C-alpha positions in Angstrom: -26.1 67.3 -227.9 -29.4 68.5 -226.3 -31.6 65.9 -224.5 -34.8 67.7 -225.6 -36.0 69.1 -228.8 -37.7 72.6 -229.0 -41.0 70.8 -229.7 -40.7 68.6 -226.6 -39.9 71.6 -224.5 -43.0 73.3 -225.6 -45.1 70.2 -224.7 -43.4 69.8 -221.4 -43.9 73.5 -220.5 -47.6 72.9 -221.1 -47.6 69.8 -218.9 -45.8 71.8 -216.1 -48.6 74.4 -216.3 -51.3 71.8 -216.2 -49.7 69.9 -213.3 -50.0 72.9 -211.1 -53.0 74.8 -212.3 -56.5 75.1 -210.9 -58.3 72.4 -212.9 -61.6 74.2 -212.7 -60.4 77.5 -214.3 -60.1 78.3 -218.0 -56.3 78.1 -217.6 -56.6 74.3 -217.7 -58.1 74.4 -221.2 -55.5 76.8 -222.3 -52.7 74.4 -221.1 -54.3 71.5 -222.9 -54.6 73.5 -226.1 -50.9 74.5 -225.8 -49.8 71.0 -225.3 -51.8 69.3 -228.0 -51.8 71.9 -230.7 -53.7 70.7 -233.7 -54.7 67.5 -231.9 -56.7 69.6 -229.4 -60.5 69.1 -229.5 -62.4 72.3 -228.9 -65.3 72.3 -226.4 -68.4 74.5 -226.1 -67.5 75.4 -222.6 -64.5 77.7 -221.6 -63.6 75.3 -218.7 -63.6 71.6 -218.0 -67.0 70.8 -216.3 -65.5 67.6 -215.0 -61.7 67.6 -215.6 -61.2 64.5 -213.4 -63.2 62.2 -215.7 -60.6 60.9 -218.1 -63.3 58.9 -219.9 -65.2 62.1 -220.8 -62.1 64.2 -221.7 -60.6 63.2 -224.9 -57.9 65.9 -224.6 -56.8 64.5 -221.2 -56.6 61.0 -222.7 -54.3 62.2 -225.4 -52.1 64.1 -223.0 -51.7 61.0 -220.9 -50.8 58.8 -223.9 -48.3 61.3 -225.2 -46.7 61.9 -221.8 -46.3 58.2 -221.2 -44.4 57.8 -224.5 -42.3 60.9 -223.9 -41.2 60.0 -220.3 -39.9 56.6 -221.3 -38.1 58.1 -224.4 -36.5 60.8 -222.4 -35.4 58.4 -219.6 -33.6 56.2 -222.2 -31.8 59.3 -223.6 -30.8 60.4 -220.1 -29.1 57.1 -219.5 -26.4 58.0 -222.1 -26.6 61.8 -222.5 -25.1 64.6 -220.3 -26.8 65.9 -217.1 -29.9 68.1 -217.7 -29.7 71.8 -217.0 -31.9 73.2 -214.3 -34.7 74.3 -216.6 -34.9 70.9 -218.4 -34.6 69.1 -215.1 -37.7 70.8 -213.8 -39.5 70.0 -217.1 -38.6 66.3 -216.8 -39.5 66.2 -213.1 -43.0 67.7 -213.8 -43.5 65.2 -216.6 -42.7 62.3 -214.2 -45.2 63.7 -211.6 -47.9 64.0 -214.3 -47.4 60.5 -215.5 -47.2 59.0 -212.0 -50.3 60.7 -210.8 -52.3 59.2 -213.7 -50.8 55.8 -213.4 -51.9 55.6 -209.7 -55.3 57.3 -209.9 -57.2 53.9 -209.8 -55.2 52.5 -206.8 -55.9 55.6 -204.8 -59.6 55.6 -205.8 -59.8 51.9 -204.7 -58.3 52.9 -201.4 -60.9 55.6 -200.9 -63.7 53.2 -201.8 -62.4 50.6 -199.3 -62.4 53.3 -196.6 -65.9 54.4 -197.5 -67.2 50.8 -197.3 -65.5 50.2 -193.9 -62.9 47.7 -195.2 -60.1 50.1 -194.4 -60.1 52.8 -191.8 -56.5 53.9 -192.3 -55.3 51.0 -190.2 -54.3 48.6 -193.0 -51.0 48.8 -194.9 -51.2 50.5 -198.3 -50.1 47.6 -200.5 -49.1 49.6 -203.6 -46.8 52.1 -201.9 -43.7 50.0 -202.5 -44.5 49.7 -206.1 -45.1 53.4 -206.3 -41.8 54.2 -204.6 -39.8 51.9 -206.9 -41.4 53.3 -210.0 -40.7 56.9 -208.8 -37.1 56.1 -208.2 -36.7 54.4 -211.6 -38.0 57.4 -213.4 -36.2 60.1 -211.4 -32.9 58.3 -210.9 -31.3 58.0 -214.3 -27.9 56.3 -214.6 -27.2 57.3 -211.0 -27.9 61.0 -211.7 -31.1 61.7 -209.7 -33.0 64.8 -210.6 -32.6 66.4 -207.2 -35.5 68.8 -206.4 -35.9 67.9 -202.8 -38.6 65.4 -203.8 -39.6 63.2 -200.9 -41.4 60.0 -202.1 -43.7 59.6 -199.0 -44.6 63.3 -199.3 -45.3 62.9 -203.0 -47.5 59.8 -202.2 -49.5 61.9 -199.6 -49.9 64.8 -202.1 -51.4 62.4 -204.7 -53.8 60.9 -202.2 -54.9 64.4 -201.3 -55.4 65.3 -204.9 -57.7 62.3 -205.4 -59.7 63.1 -202.3 -60.0 66.7 -203.3 -61.6 65.8 -206.7 -63.8 63.2 -205.0 -65.1 65.6 -202.3 -65.6 68.6 -204.5 -67.7 66.6 -207.0 -69.7 64.8 -204.3 -70.4 67.9 -202.3 -70.8 70.6 -205.0 -73.4 69.6 -207.7 -74.3 71.7 -210.8 -73.0 72.5 -214.2 -73.6 76.3 -214.2 -70.7 78.9 -214.3 -71.5 79.7 -210.6 -71.1 76.1 -209.6 -67.8 75.7 -211.6 -66.5 78.9 -210.0 -67.4 77.6 -206.5 -65.4 74.4 -207.2 -62.5 76.5 -208.3 -62.7 78.5 -205.1 -62.8 75.3 -202.9 -59.8 73.9 -204.8 -57.9 77.1 -204.1 -58.9 76.9 -200.4 -57.4 73.4 -200.3 -54.3 74.0 -202.2 -53.9 77.8 -202.4 -53.4 79.6 -205.7 -49.7 78.4 -206.0 -49.6 74.6 -205.9 -45.8 74.5 -206.2 -45.5 76.5 -203.0 -48.2 74.4 -201.4 -46.3 71.2 -202.2 -43.0 72.6 -201.0 -44.0 74.3 -197.7 -47.6 75.3 -197.2 -49.0 71.7 -197.0 -48.1 71.6 -193.4 -49.4 75.1 -192.5 -52.9 75.2 -194.0 -54.4 74.4 -190.5 -53.4 78.0 -189.6 -55.6 79.4 -192.4 -59.2 79.8 -191.1 -61.9 79.5 -193.8 -65.1 81.5 -193.6 -68.0 80.3 -195.9 -70.8 82.8 -196.4 -74.0 82.8 -198.4 -77.8 82.5 -198.1 -79.4 79.6 -196.3 -79.8 76.5 -198.3 -76.8 77.1 -200.6 -74.7 74.2 -199.3 -72.2 76.0 -196.9 -71.7 72.9 -194.8 -71.0 70.8 -198.0 -68.4 73.3 -199.0 -66.8 73.0 -195.6 -67.0 69.2 -195.7 -65.2 69.2 -199.1 -62.4 71.3 -197.7 -62.2 69.5 -194.3 -62.1 66.0 -195.9 -59.4 66.9 -198.5 -56.7 68.1 -196.1 -53.1 66.8 -196.4 -52.4 63.6 -194.4 -48.8 62.4 -194.0 -47.8 58.9 -195.0 -46.0 56.8 -192.4 -43.4 54.8 -194.3 -42.5 52.5 -191.4 -46.2 51.6 -190.8 -46.9 51.7 -194.5 -50.2 53.6 -193.9 -51.5 57.1 -193.7 -51.2 58.8 -190.3 -55.0 59.5 -190.0 -58.3 58.3 -191.3 -59.6 61.1 -193.4 -63.2 60.1 -193.0 -63.1 60.7 -189.3 -61.3 64.1 -189.7 -64.3 66.4 -190.1 -66.1 67.5 -186.9 -69.3 69.7 -187.6 -70.9 71.7 -184.7 -74.2 73.6 -185.3 -73.8 76.5 -183.0 -77.4 77.8 -183.4 -78.9 74.5 -182.2 -77.0 74.4 -178.8 -77.0 76.6 -175.7 -73.8 78.5 -174.8 -73.0 75.9 -172.1 -73.4 73.0 -174.5 -71.3 74.7 -177.2 -68.4 75.2 -174.7 -68.7 71.6 -173.6 -68.8 70.1 -177.0 -66.1 72.4 -178.4 -63.7 72.7 -175.6 -64.6 69.7 -173.4 -64.9 69.7 -169.6 -63.5 68.2 -166.4 -65.6 66.0 -164.1 -67.6 68.2 -161.7 -67.1 71.4 -163.8 -70.8 72.0 -163.7 -74.0 70.2 -162.7 -74.3 67.1 -164.7 -70.6 66.8 -165.6 -70.3 63.3 -164.2 -67.1 62.4 -166.1 -64.3 64.0 -168.1 -65.4 64.9 -171.7 -63.1 65.5 -174.6 -64.2 68.2 -176.9 -63.9 68.5 -180.6 -60.8 70.7 -180.4 -59.0 68.0 -178.6 -60.3 65.1 -180.8 -59.3 67.0 -184.0 -56.0 65.8 -185.4 -53.5 67.9 -187.2 -55.1 66.7 -190.5 -58.6 67.4 -189.3 -61.1 70.3 -189.3 -63.7 71.6 -186.9 -66.6 73.2 -188.6 -68.5 75.9 -186.7 -71.8 76.4 -188.5 -73.8 79.6 -187.9 -70.9 81.4 -186.2 -72.8 84.6 -186.4 -75.1 83.3 -183.6 -72.3 82.9 -181.0 -72.5 84.4 -177.6 -69.9 87.2 -177.0 -68.2 85.2 -174.2 -67.6 82.2 -176.4 -66.4 84.5 -179.2 -63.6 85.5 -176.9 -62.6 81.9 -176.3 -62.6 81.1 -180.0 -60.5 84.1 -180.7 -57.9 82.8 -178.3 -57.9 79.4 -180.1 -57.3 81.2 -183.4 -54.6 83.5 -182.0 -52.6 81.1 -179.8 -53.7 77.7 -181.1 -54.4 76.7 -177.5 -57.5 76.2 -175.3 -58.6 75.0 -171.9 -61.4 72.6 -170.9 -64.2 73.9 -168.8 -63.1 73.5 -165.1 -59.5 72.8 -166.0 -56.3 74.9 -165.8 -54.2 72.9 -168.2 -53.5 74.5 -171.6 -54.0 72.2 -174.5 -52.9 72.6 -178.1 -55.3 72.7 -181.0 -53.6 71.2 -184.1 -56.4 71.2 -186.7 -58.2 73.7 -188.9 -61.2 75.9 -188.2 -63.9 76.3 -190.9 -66.8 78.6 -190.0 -70.0 79.5 -191.8 -72.8 82.0 -191.6 -75.7 83.5 -193.6 -75.3 86.8 -191.7 -73.5 89.9 -192.9 -70.7 89.8 -190.3 -69.5 93.2 -191.2 -72.9 94.6 -190.2 -72.9 92.5 -187.0 -69.5 94.0 -186.1 -70.9 97.6 -186.6 -74.0 96.7 -184.5 -71.7 95.4 -181.7 -73.0 91.9 -181.9 -69.8 90.3 -183.3 -66.2 91.0 -182.3 -64.2 92.8 -184.9 -60.9 91.1 -183.9 -62.6 87.7 -184.3 -64.0 88.7 -187.7 -60.5 89.5 -189.0 -59.2 86.2 -187.6 -61.9 84.3 -189.5 -61.6 85.9 -192.9 -58.1 84.9 -194.0 -59.9 82.7 -196.6 -63.5 83.5 -197.6 -65.9 81.6 -199.9 -69.3 82.9 -201.0 -71.9 80.1 -202.1 -74.1 81.2 -204.9 -77.9 81.3 -204.7 -80.0 79.0 -206.8 -81.4 82.0 -208.5 -77.9 83.0 -209.7 -77.2 79.5 -210.9 -80.3 79.2 -212.9 -80.0 82.7 -214.4 -76.4 82.0 -215.4 -77.4 78.6 -217.0 -81.2 77.9 -217.5 -80.4 74.2 -217.9 -79.1 74.1 -214.4 -82.5 73.5 -212.9 -83.1 70.3 -214.8 -79.5 69.1 -213.8 -80.3 69.7 -210.2 -83.7 68.1 -210.3 -82.2 65.0 -211.9 -79.6 64.8 -209.2 -82.2 65.2 -206.4 -84.5 62.5 -207.9 -81.6 60.1 -208.4 -80.7 60.6 -204.7 -84.3 60.1 -203.6 -85.4 57.1 -205.8 -82.1 55.6 -206.7 -82.2 56.3 -210.4 -82.8 59.2 -212.8 -86.4 58.4 -213.8 -87.2 60.5 -216.9 -90.9 60.5 -216.2 -90.4 61.9 -212.7 -88.0 64.5 -214.0 -90.4 65.6 -216.6 -93.3 65.7 -214.2 -91.3 67.9 -211.7 -90.1 70.2 -214.6 -93.5 70.6 -216.0 -95.1 71.5 -212.6 -92.4 74.0 -211.8 -92.6 75.6 -215.2 -96.4 75.9 -215.2 -97.0 76.9 -211.6 -93.8 78.7 -210.5 -92.5 79.9 -213.8 -88.9 80.7 -215.0 -88.6 83.8 -212.8 -89.4 82.2 -209.4 -86.6 83.4 -207.1 -86.2 80.2 -205.0 -85.7 82.0 -201.7 -84.9 78.7 -199.9 -82.3 77.9 -202.6 -81.3 74.2 -203.2 -82.8 73.2 -199.9 -86.2 74.6 -201.1 -85.8 72.9 -204.5 -85.3 69.5 -202.8 -88.4 69.9 -200.8 -90.3 71.1 -203.8 -89.3 67.9 -205.6 -90.3 65.8 -202.6 -93.7 67.6 -202.4 -94.4 67.0 -206.1 -93.5 63.3 -205.8 -95.8 62.8 -202.8 -98.6 65.2 -203.4 -98.3 66.3 -207.0 -97.9 69.9 -206.0 -95.7 72.3 -204.0 -96.9 75.3 -202.0 -94.1 77.9 -201.5 -93.9 79.8 -198.3 -95.3 83.2 -199.0 -93.3 85.9 -197.2 -95.1 89.0 -196.0 -93.7 92.1 -197.7 -91.0 93.9 -195.7 -90.0 97.5 -195.7 -86.8 97.7 -197.8 -83.8 99.5 -196.5 -81.7 101.7 -198.8 -82.9 102.1 -202.4 -82.5 104.8 -205.0 -83.7 107.7 -202.8 -81.5 106.8 -199.8 -78.5 106.4 -202.0 -79.1 109.7 -203.8 -79.5 111.4 -200.4 -76.2 110.0 -199.1 -74.4 111.1 -202.3 -75.8 114.6 -201.9 -74.6 114.7 -198.3 -71.2 113.5 -199.3 -71.2 110.8 -196.6 -70.1 107.9 -198.8 -66.6 106.9 -199.7 -66.0 106.0 -203.3 -65.9 102.3 -202.5 -69.2 102.5 -200.5 -70.9 104.4 -203.3 -69.8 101.8 -205.9 -70.8 98.9 -203.7 -74.3 100.4 -203.1 -74.8 101.2 -206.8 -73.7 97.7 -207.8 -76.2 96.3 -205.3 -79.0 98.6 -206.7 -78.4 97.5 -210.2 -78.2 93.9 -209.1 -81.6 94.2 -207.4 -83.1 95.6 -210.6 -81.7 92.8 -213.0 -81.2 90.0 -210.5 -78.0 88.7 -212.2 -74.3 89.2 -211.6 -73.6 88.7 -215.3 -76.1 91.4 -216.3 -75.0 93.7 -213.6 -71.4 93.4 -214.8 -72.5 94.0 -218.4 -74.5 97.2 -217.6 -71.7 98.6 -215.4 -68.8 97.6 -217.7 -67.1 95.7 -214.9 -65.7 92.2 -214.4 -68.3 89.8 -213.0 -66.0 88.7 -210.1 -65.4 92.3 -209.1 -69.2 92.9 -209.1 -69.7 89.8 -207.0 -67.2 91.0 -204.4 -68.9 94.4 -204.2 -72.4 93.1 -203.7 -73.8 92.0 -200.4 -76.4 89.4 -201.7 -78.6 89.8 -198.6 -78.7 93.6 -198.9 -79.2 93.3 -202.7 -82.3 91.2 -202.3 -83.9 93.7 -199.9 -83.4 96.7 -202.2 -86.3 97.9 -204.3 -86.1 97.1 -208.0 
């Protein structure tokens, strides 16, 4: 007699898919539709704008309720029926994980709130771990026949806490409802967990510190916020003996603005120094590389501004995972993760001899491009109101409809729907503040610059035969983008996938080409 019916297997296959998919991609919706069948409620969007809000997701609520009923029913059957085959065992295990995750969402969220309010800095015992462990064993160990998949309960507990932190950080750091904002959330999720969450849970969770992340994009698009979301959502082991997590995640992100410091100060802050290493070094100083734990991250903002001599030292850190303090000969290990950001075109900087090619290739194992505000608004005209609402709520403490309307009306009447927002979200925030204080906003007027490239230059290079096929396609994509100002429209005109177009275009170059 089979433990599962064909209908149950179909549902469990969908649950397995949902448990390990990227929740910000359309595949999440496809999995929900497969699991619920006729009970699935269609949405106007091809993705879940906020897949973590169960109260806003009727499909997720139905999935949880059905999974709860099924896991208990299957456990009762397994107490008297033969052992599961390998395929059904994995289906059952995945169902258990899905149910456990949702049962313990609130305790994990309460733990995060306690840490944020200073009541728990990772030093207190996690009171609900024993209950979690007992419930996990009860569901997995059926009549003495445990579903053996190498599942380690403390590791599972740590993975669930990481998932909760990832949702929290992604939604607090990345605002917006446009397709561009949703895609950015999906990319950040992938940077945290990779594209294969099964492999991440099995082996990669302990190796992600070796994967350097490079965040690029125009100024004012939230590159540091993206880095913060990744850095604060890293895997932290759970210490069973101490009944607490090994590190305080809130103290695990160490940002360093390289453009604001001299080369000497950068070295001192990053690598540390020995007493007497230079004038003013009156005591030993521990740099961020030393303070960073194995679950932490060091964020190097504006890495394109780095002095060549320091580039060599950072290259050594990335290659050997070791460093030396200034004035010291002892080699120290670096155990954390490096996240870097720049608004410069590093490929061009390499060609110009201002940035080391070997360092560039060490940095770009994982890259994220933050979208401009212009792209977000053109993808979704309602995005501007959403962002204005968020900014006003942060400034005055509530979303005041009269203030929102006043700001919207002023922008529509004075700047118009085609205003390019060259300062991106940072400019929008200052625009809102100016309107609230003075009733108006005066944009910075840039003097016209001589564009590089353009139709004539591209045609000349094609005639000379100096471009590769890839270079020609990239320049042509950039030229079309400069004309229409939208990745979506560029993709439509060229008959290409929007993501492919985005990868081809250097946004900085595209903005400087003539229309």
